[in-house]
N, C-alpha and C positions, 0 to 999 in steps of 0.2 A: 553524691553532691546534691542531686535534685531533692532528695528527702530532707536534707538539712535546710535548704532554701525554702522549701514548702513549710517546714516546721516554723521557721523564723517568721514567714509571712503570716501564718495562722496565729502565732503568738502576738504579733503586732496588732493584728485585727482584733483579737480578743481583748487586749489591753485597751485599745481605743474604744471599743464597745463598752467595757467596764466603766471607764471614766465618763463616757457620754451619758450612760444611764445614771451614774451617781451624781453627776453634775446637774442633771435635770430634776432630780428628786430632792435636792437640798436647797432651801431658799438662801439667797446671798446675805441676808441680814441676821442670821441666827444668833451670832454673838452679840451684835449691837442690840437686838431686841431683848436678849437676855439681860444685858447690862441695864437697859432702860427700865425693864420691868422690875428689876430688883433694887434700883437705886433709891426708891422712896423709903423702904423700911429697913434697909440693911445697916444704915448708920446707927439707928436706934438700937438694933440688935447688937452691934459691936460694942456700943457704950454699956449695955447691960451685961456683957460677958467680961468686961474689964480688959478687952483686947487693946494691945498697944497700937497707937496711931503714929504713923510716920508722916508728919506734916511737911517734911523736906524732900519727899520723893514722889515721883509719879512713874507709872508703868505704861508704856505704849506698846500695843500689840498690832503688828502689821500682818494681816492674814488674807486668805482667799478661801473661805470655808465652802463656797459652792463648787470649787473645782480642784482644790489642793488636798491630796490625801493626808499629808502630814498636818495640815491645818485642821482637818476634820478630826484627826486623832488627838491633837492638842485640845481642841474644844471638848471632845468627849471625855478625855481622861483627866484634864486639868481644869479648864475654864468652867465646866459644868459640875465639878465636884463641890461637895459641901464645904470642904476646907477652903478652897479658893474663893467661893462666894462670900464666906464670912470675912476672909482677909481683904479681898479687893473691894468689898462693899463698904468697909469702914476703916481700913488701915492705910490705904494709899489712894492716890488719884489714879484711876484706871481708865485709859482711853483705848478704844478699839477702832481701827481703820480697816475695813473689809474691802478688798480690791476685787473687782469683777474679772472674769476670765477674758472678756472682750476689752482689749486695751483702749478702744475708742470710747468706752464708757468711763474711763478713769478721769477724774476731775483734775483741774489745775492744782488744787490744794493737795490732792493725793500725790501727784507727780512731784511737787515741791518737797513733800515729806520723804519720798523715796530718794531724792537727790540729796537733801540735807543730811540724812543719816546713812547714805550710801548703802541702801538695802539691796542685797544681791540674791536673797532667797526668802521663801515663805515657809513657814511662819517665822517672823523675827519678833522677839520680845525685847524691848529696850527698857533699861532702867535709867531714868533721867532725874536731874534735880528740877526744881520748879521753874527754872529758867529755860529748861529744855536741853541742857548740856548732858551729853551721854556719859553715864557712869559705867555701864556694862551692857552686854547683849547676849542673848541666846538665840541661835538659829536652829530651826528644826525642833524636834521634840526631845527634850533632855531631862527625863525623869518624871516624877509624880508631882502632884500639886504641892505636897510638902517640900519637895526639892526646890521648886520655884519660890515658895514662901521663904524658905531658909536663905536662898540666894539673895532675895530682895531685902530681907530683914538684917542680914549680916553685912551688907554693903557699907563701905565707908563713904560718907558724903563729904 
């Protein structure tokens, strides 16, 4: 019994150390900075490729990339992919709200967004019409960039 309890305690300490180290090495604004840096030239690139534009939909990403393992995975595998950058840069309105680990640093606007869309987990990607009415949602990491693009592209508005 003692060995089992000791193992659990060591495992918990290891997990806490892992998340503490990873949280301190990632800046909180990684996705937001990526979006801002690419917004200037991506629309022109999309126009040159003949990419379909969905003027009736926007995508809202609720994330916590500095502390949330699934958010980091979504950013790495989907948001930073070339397919997603092309798509989000010119085909839809893409908004990112990055939540800090420290709840005292969450703004009133961020709290309103959590309440409005009843966000219960991170990351949450919402597909909305331009009025902000929710059409669909994905919570967690659910596939590749192409899976997300197909989901958004095939949604009935």
